[in-house]
KOLSE-551347 format. One record per residue (C-alpha): residue number from 0; chain; y, z, x. Coordinates in Angstrom, 3 decimals. Each point is the difference from the previous one (the first is absolute). Layout:
<pts>
<pt seq="NUM" mol="A" c2="Y" c3="Z" c1="X"/>
...
</pts>
This chain:
<pts>
<pt seq="0" mol="A" c2="13.211" c3="65.778" c1="28.092"/>
<pt seq="1" mol="A" c2="-0.715" c3="0.304" c1="3.703"/>
<pt seq="2" mol="A" c2="-1.240" c3="3.541" c1="-0.446"/>
<pt seq="3" mol="A" c2="-2.944" c3="-1.254" c1="-2.044"/>
<pt seq="4" mol="A" c2="-1.825" c3="-0.646" c1="3.269"/>
<pt seq="5" mol="A" c2="-0.725" c3="3.711" c1="0.293"/>
<pt seq="6" mol="A" c2="-1.693" c3="0.314" c1="-3.392"/>
<pt seq="7" mol="A" c2="-3.479" c3="-0.313" c1="1.442"/>
<pt seq="8" mol="A" c2="0.738" c3="2.918" c1="2.286"/>
<pt seq="9" mol="A" c2="1.513" c3="2.153" c1="-2.725"/>
<pt seq="10" mol="A" c2="-3.198" c3="0.400" c1="-1.954"/>
<pt seq="11" mol="A" c2="-2.016" c3="1.300" c1="2.923"/>
<pt seq="12" mol="A" c2="-0.458" c3="3.764" c1="0.221"/>
<pt seq="13" mol="A" c2="0.249" c3="1.887" c1="3.265"/>
<pt seq="14" mol="A" c2="-1.938" c3="3.217" c1="-0.070"/>
<pt seq="15" mol="A" c2="0.250" c3="0.280" c1="-3.780"/>
<pt seq="16" mol="A" c2="-2.798" c3="2.537" c1="-0.307"/>
<pt seq="17" mol="A" c2="1.764" c3="2.839" c1="1.786"/>
<pt seq="18" mol="A" c2="3.603" c3="-1.051" c1="-0.426"/>
<pt seq="19" mol="A" c2="-0.019" c3="-0.850" c1="-3.701"/>
<pt seq="20" mol="A" c2="-0.991" c3="3.547" c1="-0.823"/>
<pt seq="21" mol="A" c2="2.954" c3="1.221" c1="2.022"/>
<pt seq="22" mol="A" c2="2.932" c3="-2.379" c1="-0.435"/>
<pt seq="23" mol="A" c2="2.542" c3="2.127" c1="1.849"/>
<pt seq="24" mol="A" c2="-0.516" c3="2.531" c1="2.741"/>
<pt seq="25" mol="A" c2="-0.795" c3="3.346" c1="-1.603"/>
<pt seq="26" mol="A" c2="2.615" c3="2.716" c1="0.291"/>
<pt seq="27" mol="A" c2="0.188" c3="3.377" c1="-1.732"/>
<pt seq="28" mol="A" c2="1.019" c3="-0.559" c1="-3.621"/>
<pt seq="29" mol="A" c2="2.812" c3="1.974" c1="-1.603"/>
<pt seq="30" mol="A" c2="0.849" c3="0.563" c1="-3.639"/>
<pt seq="31" mol="A" c2="1.562" c3="-3.129" c1="-1.502"/>
<pt seq="32" mol="A" c2="2.880" c3="-0.494" c1="0.312"/>
<pt seq="33" mol="A" c2="0.669" c3="1.677" c1="3.329"/>
<pt seq="34" mol="A" c2="3.360" c3="1.282" c1="1.163"/>
<pt seq="35" mol="A" c2="2.240" c3="-0.769" c1="2.941"/>
<pt seq="36" mol="A" c2="-1.470" c3="-3.443" c1="0.518"/>
<pt seq="37" mol="A" c2="2.831" c3="-1.199" c1="2.242"/>
<pt seq="38" mol="A" c2="-0.937" c3="2.661" c1="2.541"/>
<pt seq="39" mol="A" c2="-3.714" c3="-0.833" c1="-0.336"/>
<pt seq="40" mol="A" c2="0.310" c3="-3.755" c1="0.492"/>
<pt seq="41" mol="A" c2="-2.122" c3="-1.060" c1="3.004"/>
<pt seq="42" mol="A" c2="1.341" c3="-2.444" c1="2.547"/>
<pt seq="43" mol="A" c2="-0.941" c3="-3.636" c1="-0.535"/>
<pt seq="44" mol="A" c2="-0.715" c3="-0.215" c1="3.717"/>
<pt seq="45" mol="A" c2="1.830" c3="-3.339" c1="0.218"/>
<pt seq="46" mol="A" c2="3.473" c3="-1.268" c1="-0.816"/>
<pt seq="47" mol="A" c2="-0.135" c3="-2.289" c1="-3.036"/>
<pt seq="48" mol="A" c2="0.734" c3="-3.619" c1="0.809"/>
<pt seq="49" mol="A" c2="2.155" c3="-2.203" c1="-2.156"/>
<pt seq="50" mol="A" c2="-1.018" c3="-3.417" c1="-1.263"/>
<pt seq="51" mol="A" c2="-2.234" c3="-1.927" c1="2.366"/>
<pt seq="52" mol="A" c2="-0.833" c3="-3.733" c1="-0.022"/>
<pt seq="53" mol="A" c2="-3.210" c3="-1.093" c1="-1.683"/>
<pt seq="54" mol="A" c2="-2.909" c3="0.156" c1="2.457"/>
<pt seq="55" mol="A" c2="-3.067" c3="-0.155" c1="-2.264"/>
<pt seq="56" mol="A" c2="-0.379" c3="3.759" c1="-0.458"/>
<pt seq="57" mol="A" c2="0.191" c3="1.705" c1="-3.367"/>
<pt seq="58" mol="A" c2="3.430" c3="1.600" c1="-0.384"/>
<pt seq="59" mol="A" c2="1.128" c3="2.393" c1="-2.699"/>
<pt seq="60" mol="A" c2="2.870" c3="-1.798" c1="-1.758"/>
<pt seq="61" mol="A" c2="2.579" c3="2.094" c1="-1.828"/>
<pt seq="62" mol="A" c2="2.138" c3="-1.957" c1="-2.457"/>
<pt seq="63" mol="A" c2="3.756" c3="0.502" c1="0.117"/>
<pt seq="64" mol="A" c2="2.341" c3="-0.503" c1="-2.951"/>
<pt seq="65" mol="A" c2="3.780" c3="0.522" c1="-0.277"/>
<pt seq="66" mol="A" c2="1.251" c3="3.382" c1="-1.266"/>
<pt seq="67" mol="A" c2="3.416" c3="1.600" c1="-0.381"/>
<pt seq="68" mol="A" c2="-0.895" c3="2.327" c1="2.871"/>
<pt seq="69" mol="A" c2="-0.418" c3="-2.732" c1="2.609"/>
<pt seq="70" mol="A" c2="2.014" c3="0.890" c1="3.068"/>
<pt seq="71" mol="A" c2="0.557" c3="3.578" c1="-1.134"/>
<pt seq="72" mol="A" c2="-3.461" c3="1.552" c1="0.133"/>
<pt seq="73" mol="A" c2="-2.649" c3="0.254" c1="2.681"/>
<pt seq="74" mol="A" c2="-3.545" c3="-1.323" c1="-0.192"/>
<pt seq="75" mol="A" c2="-2.800" c3="2.318" c1="-1.111"/>
<pt seq="76" mol="A" c2="-0.043" c3="3.037" c1="-2.272"/>
<pt seq="77" mol="A" c2="3.298" c3="0.629" c1="-1.763"/>
<pt seq="78" mol="A" c2="1.202" c3="-3.413" c1="1.132"/>
<pt seq="79" mol="A" c2="0.012" c3="-3.524" c1="-1.394"/>
<pt seq="80" mol="A" c2="-2.597" c3="-0.065" c1="-2.814"/>
<pt seq="81" mol="A" c2="-2.112" c3="-2.890" c1="1.301"/>
<pt seq="82" mol="A" c2="-0.432" c3="1.902" c1="3.290"/>
<pt seq="83" mol="A" c2="-1.436" c3="3.238" c1="-1.400"/>
<pt seq="84" mol="A" c2="-2.906" c3="1.353" c1="2.111"/>
<pt seq="85" mol="A" c2="0.996" c3="-2.292" c1="2.888"/>
<pt seq="86" mol="A" c2="-1.136" c3="-0.117" c1="2.784"/>
<pt seq="87" mol="A" c2="-2.632" c3="2.744" c1="-0.027"/>
<pt seq="88" mol="A" c2="-1.754" c3="-1.183" c1="-3.156"/>
<pt seq="89" mol="A" c2="-0.893" c3="-3.463" c1="1.220"/>
<pt seq="90" mol="A" c2="-0.656" c3="1.044" c1="3.591"/>
<pt seq="91" mol="A" c2="-2.466" c3="2.694" c1="-1.074"/>
<pt seq="92" mol="A" c2="-1.602" c3="-2.450" c1="-2.432"/>
<pt seq="93" mol="A" c2="-0.355" c3="-2.799" c1="2.560"/>
<pt seq="94" mol="A" c2="-1.639" c3="2.450" c1="2.403"/>
<pt seq="95" mol="A" c2="-2.597" c3="0.720" c1="-2.694"/>
<pt seq="96" mol="A" c2="-0.531" c3="-3.747" c1="-0.513"/>
<pt seq="97" mol="A" c2="-0.509" c3="-0.394" c1="3.748"/>
<pt seq="98" mol="A" c2="-2.480" c3="2.883" c1="0.147"/>
<pt seq="99" mol="A" c2="-2.314" c3="-1.010" c1="-2.856"/>
<pt seq="100" mol="A" c2="0.198" c3="-3.811" c1="-0.190"/>
<pt seq="101" mol="A" c2="0.080" c3="-2.951" c1="2.396"/>
<pt seq="102" mol="A" c2="3.325" c3="-1.171" c1="-1.425"/>
<pt seq="103" mol="A" c2="1.787" c3="0.890" c1="3.274"/>
<pt seq="104" mol="A" c2="3.451" c3="0.603" c1="-1.525"/>
<pt seq="105" mol="A" c2="3.210" c3="0.712" c1="1.832"/>
<pt seq="106" mol="A" c2="0.350" c3="3.788" c1="0.088"/>
<pt seq="107" mol="A" c2="3.431" c3="0.280" c1="1.613"/>
<pt seq="108" mol="A" c2="2.093" c3="-0.727" c1="-3.067"/>
<pt seq="109" mol="A" c2="0.502" c3="-2.362" c1="-2.893"/>
<pt seq="110" mol="A" c2="1.935" c3="-3.161" c1="-0.750"/>
<pt seq="111" mol="A" c2="2.829" c3="0.402" c1="-2.509"/>
<pt seq="112" mol="A" c2="0.570" c3="-3.274" c1="-1.830"/>
<pt seq="113" mol="A" c2="2.138" c3="-1.284" c1="-2.866"/>
<pt seq="114" mol="A" c2="-1.824" c3="-1.515" c1="-2.933"/>
<pt seq="115" mol="A" c2="1.357" c3="-3.461" c1="0.846"/>
<pt seq="116" mol="A" c2="-0.700" c3="0.173" c1="3.735"/>
<pt seq="117" mol="A" c2="-2.262" c3="-2.934" c1="0.996"/>
<pt seq="118" mol="A" c2="-1.784" c3="2.343" c1="2.426"/>
<pt seq="119" mol="A" c2="-1.548" c3="1.777" c1="-2.994"/>
<pt seq="120" mol="A" c2="-2.452" c3="-2.887" c1="-0.379"/>
<pt seq="121" mol="A" c2="-1.650" c3="1.018" c1="3.287"/>
<pt seq="122" mol="A" c2="-1.128" c3="3.318" c1="-1.500"/>
<pt seq="123" mol="A" c2="-2.470" c3="0.091" c1="-2.920"/>
<pt seq="124" mol="A" c2="0.808" c3="3.564" c1="-1.118"/>
<pt seq="125" mol="A" c2="3.427" c3="1.527" c1="-0.676"/>
<pt seq="126" mol="A" c2="1.139" c3="3.442" c1="-1.153"/>
<pt seq="127" mol="A" c2="3.028" c3="1.074" c1="-2.038"/>
<pt seq="128" mol="A" c2="1.200" c3="3.597" c1="-0.443"/>
<pt seq="129" mol="A" c2="2.190" c3="1.247" c1="-2.844"/>
<pt seq="130" mol="A" c2="0.094" c3="-3.194" c1="-2.106"/>
<pt seq="131" mol="A" c2="2.069" c3="1.881" c1="-2.568"/>
<pt seq="132" mol="A" c2="3.024" c3="-0.844" c1="2.177"/>
<pt seq="133" mol="A" c2="-0.943" c3="-3.665" c1="0.414"/>
<pt seq="134" mol="A" c2="2.092" c3="-2.835" c1="-1.437"/>
<pt seq="135" mol="A" c2="-1.126" c3="-3.507" c1="0.872"/>
<pt seq="136" mol="A" c2="2.098" c3="-3.148" c1="0.356"/>
<pt seq="137" mol="A" c2="-1.152" c3="-3.401" c1="-1.180"/>
<pt seq="138" mol="A" c2="-0.349" c3="-1.220" c1="3.588"/>
<pt seq="139" mol="A" c2="-2.155" c3="3.000" c1="0.894"/>
<pt seq="140" mol="A" c2="-2.038" c3="-0.431" c1="-3.183"/>
<pt seq="141" mol="A" c2="-0.749" c3="-3.624" c1="0.843"/>
<pt seq="142" mol="A" c2="-1.127" c3="0.851" c1="3.534"/>
<pt seq="143" mol="A" c2="-2.022" c3="3.064" c1="-1.036"/>
<pt seq="144" mol="A" c2="-1.655" c3="-1.990" c1="-2.801"/>
<pt seq="145" mol="A" c2="-1.144" c3="-2.583" c1="2.534"/>
<pt seq="146" mol="A" c2="-1.310" c3="2.741" c1="2.308"/>
<pt seq="147" mol="A" c2="-2.131" c3="1.552" c1="-2.744"/>
<pt seq="148" mol="A" c2="-1.249" c3="-3.330" c1="-1.339"/>
<pt seq="149" mol="A" c2="-1.036" c3="-1.124" c1="3.493"/>
<pt seq="150" mol="A" c2="-2.213" c3="3.022" c1="0.623"/>
<pt seq="151" mol="A" c2="2.329" c3="2.935" c1="0.611"/>
<pt seq="152" mol="A" c2="-0.779" c3="3.478" c1="-1.326"/>
<pt seq="153" mol="A" c2="2.611" c3="2.694" c1="-0.621"/>
<pt seq="154" mol="A" c2="-0.389" c3="3.779" c1="-0.376"/>
<pt seq="155" mol="A" c2="2.645" c3="1.899" c1="-1.993"/>
<pt seq="156" mol="A" c2="0.091" c3="3.725" c1="0.722"/>
<pt seq="157" mol="A" c2="2.150" c3="3.135" c1="-0.093"/>
<pt seq="158" mol="A" c2="1.498" c3="-0.161" c1="-3.487"/>
<pt seq="159" mol="A" c2="-0.202" c3="1.749" c1="-3.340"/>
<pt seq="160" mol="A" c2="1.381" c3="0.144" c1="-3.518"/>
<pt seq="161" mol="A" c2="2.689" c3="-2.571" c1="-0.787"/>
<pt seq="162" mol="A" c2="-0.612" c3="-1.705" c1="3.374"/>
<pt seq="163" mol="A" c2="-3.041" c3="-1.626" c1="-1.572"/>
<pt seq="164" mol="A" c2="2.224" c3="-1.687" c1="-2.594"/>
<pt seq="165" mol="A" c2="2.193" c3="-1.455" c1="2.735"/>
<pt seq="166" mol="A" c2="-2.994" c3="-1.249" c1="1.989"/>
<pt seq="167" mol="A" c2="-1.286" c3="-1.830" c1="-3.070"/>
<pt seq="168" mol="A" c2="3.428" c3="-1.499" c1="-0.602"/>
<pt seq="169" mol="A" c2="0.324" c3="-1.303" c1="3.570"/>
<pt seq="170" mol="A" c2="-3.524" c3="-1.431" c1="0.043"/>
<pt seq="171" mol="A" c2="0.734" c3="-1.871" c1="-3.229"/>
<pt seq="172" mol="A" c2="2.606" c3="-1.899" c1="2.023"/>
<pt seq="173" mol="A" c2="-2.497" c3="-0.670" c1="2.790"/>
<pt seq="174" mol="A" c2="-2.984" c3="-0.914" c1="-2.201"/>
<pt seq="175" mol="A" c2="1.358" c3="-0.585" c1="-3.523"/>
<pt seq="176" mol="A" c2="-3.327" c3="-0.837" c1="-1.618"/>
<pt seq="177" mol="A" c2="-2.284" c3="2.372" c1="1.902"/>
<pt seq="178" mol="A" c2="-0.493" c3="3.469" c1="-1.450"/>
<pt seq="179" mol="A" c2="-0.975" c3="3.474" c1="1.168"/>
<pt seq="180" mol="A" c2="-3.450" c3="1.277" c1="-0.966"/>
<pt seq="181" mol="A" c2="-1.160" c3="3.593" c1="0.380"/>
<pt seq="182" mol="A" c2="-2.863" c3="0.370" c1="2.479"/>
<pt seq="183" mol="A" c2="-2.904" c3="2.412" c1="-0.088"/>
<pt seq="184" mol="A" c2="-2.580" c3="1.040" c1="2.556"/>
<pt seq="185" mol="A" c2="-2.200" c3="-3.014" c1="-0.656"/>
<pt seq="186" mol="A" c2="2.389" c3="-2.484" c1="1.601"/>
<pt seq="187" mol="A" c2="-1.079" c3="-1.330" c1="3.431"/>
<pt seq="188" mol="A" c2="3.236" c3="1.177" c1="1.647"/>
<pt seq="189" mol="A" c2="-1.331" c3="3.549" c1="-0.287"/>
<pt seq="190" mol="A" c2="-3.251" c3="-1.011" c1="1.720"/>
<pt seq="191" mol="A" c2="1.256" c3="-2.374" c1="2.702"/>
<pt seq="192" mol="A" c2="-0.943" c3="2.459" c1="2.767"/>
<pt seq="193" mol="A" c2="-0.308" c3="3.516" c1="-1.396"/>
<pt seq="194" mol="A" c2="-1.465" c3="0.837" c1="-3.401"/>
<pt seq="195" mol="A" c2="2.829" c3="1.370" c1="-2.150"/>
<pt seq="196" mol="A" c2="-1.747" c3="0.380" c1="-3.328"/>
<pt seq="197" mol="A" c2="2.630" c3="2.088" c1="-1.752"/>
<pt seq="198" mol="A" c2="3.471" c3="-0.915" c1="1.333"/>
<pt seq="199" mol="A" c2="1.711" c3="1.941" c1="-2.782"/>
<pt seq="200" mol="A" c2="-1.387" c3="3.266" c1="1.388"/>
<pt seq="201" mol="A" c2="2.157" c3="-0.318" c1="3.122"/>
<pt seq="202" mol="A" c2="3.057" c3="2.257" c1="-0.509"/>
<pt seq="203" mol="A" c2="3.483" c3="-1.253" c1="0.879"/>
<pt seq="204" mol="A" c2="1.830" c3="2.137" c1="2.575"/>
<pt seq="205" mol="A" c2="2.783" c3="0.957" c1="-2.399"/>
<pt seq="206" mol="A" c2="-2.033" c3="0.820" c1="-3.118"/>
<pt seq="207" mol="A" c2="1.511" c3="-0.404" c1="-3.436"/>
<pt seq="208" mol="A" c2="-0.641" c3="-3.483" c1="-1.370"/>
<pt seq="209" mol="A" c2="-3.598" c3="-1.287" c1="-0.157"/>
<pt seq="210" mol="A" c2="-0.824" c3="-2.742" c1="2.520"/>
<pt seq="211" mol="A" c2="-1.302" c3="-3.430" c1="-0.952"/>
<pt seq="212" mol="A" c2="-0.707" c3="-3.256" c1="1.814"/>
<pt seq="213" mol="A" c2="1.139" c3="-3.412" c1="-1.176"/>
<pt seq="214" mol="A" c2="-0.579" c3="-3.480" c1="1.338"/>
<pt seq="215" mol="A" c2="1.126" c3="-3.583" c1="-0.481"/>
<pt seq="216" mol="A" c2="-2.772" c3="-2.604" c1="0.074"/>
<pt seq="217" mol="A" c2="0.435" c3="-3.564" c1="1.130"/>
<pt seq="218" mol="A" c2="0.722" c3="-2.083" c1="-3.112"/>
<pt seq="219" mol="A" c2="-0.663" c3="3.116" c1="-2.123"/>
<pt seq="220" mol="A" c2="-3.718" c3="-0.483" c1="0.561"/>
<pt seq="221" mol="A" c2="-1.834" c3="3.294" c1="0.744"/>
<pt seq="222" mol="A" c2="-2.757" c3="-2.013" c1="1.693"/>
<pt seq="223" mol="A" c2="2.476" c3="-1.223" c1="2.602"/>
<pt seq="224" mol="A" c2="1.663" c3="1.950" c1="2.785"/>
<pt seq="225" mol="A" c2="2.599" c3="2.711" c1="-0.325"/>
<pt seq="226" mol="A" c2="3.353" c3="-1.031" c1="1.410"/>
<pt seq="227" mol="A" c2="1.635" c3="3.402" c1="-0.494"/>
<pt seq="228" mol="A" c2="-0.983" c3="3.631" c1="-0.526"/>
<pt seq="229" mol="A" c2="2.267" c3="2.839" c1="-1.121"/>
<pt seq="230" mol="A" c2="-0.679" c3="3.697" c1="0.578"/>
<pt seq="231" mol="A" c2="1.873" c3="1.217" c1="-3.074"/>
<pt seq="232" mol="A" c2="1.211" c3="3.626" c1="0.169"/>
<pt seq="233" mol="A" c2="-1.468" c3="0.351" c1="3.462"/>
<pt seq="234" mol="A" c2="0.895" c3="-0.131" c1="3.678"/>
<pt seq="235" mol="A" c2="-2.990" c3="-0.519" c1="2.263"/>
<pt seq="236" mol="A" c2="2.210" c3="-0.600" c1="3.028"/>
<pt seq="237" mol="A" c2="1.366" c3="3.537" c1="-0.355"/>
<pt seq="238" mol="A" c2="-3.485" c3="1.210" c1="0.883"/>
<pt seq="239" mol="A" c2="-0.175" c3="-2.457" c1="2.905"/>
<pt seq="240" mol="A" c2="3.333" c3="1.174" c1="1.349"/>
<pt seq="241" mol="A" c2="-0.806" c3="3.706" c1="-0.061"/>
<pt seq="242" mol="A" c2="-3.727" c3="-0.127" c1="0.748"/>
<pt seq="243" mol="A" c2="-1.054" c3="2.601" c1="2.524"/>
<pt seq="244" mol="A" c2="2.998" c3="2.265" c1="-0.660"/>
<pt seq="245" mol="A" c2="-1.532" c3="2.263" c1="-2.654"/>
<pt seq="246" mol="A" c2="2.307" c3="-1.453" c1="-2.660"/>
<pt seq="247" mol="A" c2="-3.122" c3="-0.904" c1="-1.972"/>
<pt seq="248" mol="A" c2="-3.671" c3="0.853" c1="0.450"/>
<pt seq="249" mol="A" c2="-1.916" c3="-2.316" c1="2.303"/>
<pt seq="250" mol="A" c2="-2.132" c3="-1.354" c1="-2.842"/>
<pt seq="251" mol="A" c2="3.104" c3="-1.298" c1="-1.833"/>
<pt seq="252" mol="A" c2="1.376" c3="-1.596" c1="3.164"/>
<pt seq="253" mol="A" c2="-3.374" c3="-1.677" c1="0.452"/>
<pt seq="254" mol="A" c2="-0.067" c3="-1.291" c1="-3.577"/>
<pt seq="255" mol="A" c2="3.468" c3="-1.513" c1="0.413"/>
<pt seq="256" mol="A" c2="-1.184" c3="-1.826" c1="3.107"/>
<pt seq="257" mol="A" c2="-3.001" c3="-1.315" c1="-1.941"/>
<pt seq="258" mol="A" c2="2.302" c3="-1.609" c1="-2.572"/>
<pt seq="259" mol="A" c2="2.032" c3="-1.629" c1="2.749"/>
<pt seq="260" mol="A" c2="-3.042" c3="-1.261" c1="1.889"/>
<pt seq="261" mol="A" c2="-1.449" c3="-1.497" c1="-3.177"/>
<pt seq="262" mol="A" c2="3.268" c3="-1.721" c1="-0.858"/>
<pt seq="263" mol="A" c2="0.312" c3="-1.609" c1="3.430"/>
<pt seq="264" mol="A" c2="-3.617" c3="-1.127" c1="0.165"/>
<pt seq="265" mol="A" c2="0.242" c3="-1.399" c1="-3.527"/>
<pt seq="266" mol="A" c2="3.201" c3="-1.859" c1="0.857"/>
<pt seq="267" mol="A" c2="-1.550" c3="-1.427" c1="3.166"/>
<pt seq="268" mol="A" c2="-3.143" c3="-1.211" c1="-1.697"/>
<pt seq="269" mol="A" c2="1.302" c3="-1.404" c1="-3.298"/>
</pts>
């Protein structure tokens, strides 16, 4: 992958002492969840760009999969499932990555790619929202399998309940002999940048079902790298999207950013 050339930069910390204690700019916290969040949403300050050609920078890659709503729904909240929390979630998150690391990501948008797009191999980390709606084709499975086996890392987020069953079913097509393993706070992914000693204590934005974290290891060997992580019964990008609006207290927004930062740094260094 061409993007591997930035790995050495990714592990360097810019101003970690002050910034790590304060992942996002502090704003007055409101009771969680807050109300009227559409009216409270701050301006991004820049129009989100669409896909841009590979130029060596880290780019947030959002995976696209076919749904019955294609062509009938908009992108973002209430729209096509794979686009939930777009574009605010990734743009806020990439601004945090720019502020506290030397990764130098693109902060003006994300690239939206199909699972069998050859361009995916330029980007070591990919993100999928709402995998409960995902159905994979054999062609996509073959391409995505090659991506993961050649060093790619995928984050599954924004799903709950029966969605977890569907995610497992689709990944059995992608990696038939590789299995999900539940992760605890001792795994290096939770210590790649920030120290997240008790990931299960982080509350999902919707409540209800208890969160858990699951991973797939290369060749089913826990001593080897993770190729995938799943935030089961959780939605960390919901916090990214609404950070600074009072939808959730600042400390929860910050914790959600810590998970994301750790995932990206882990994916870039393993």
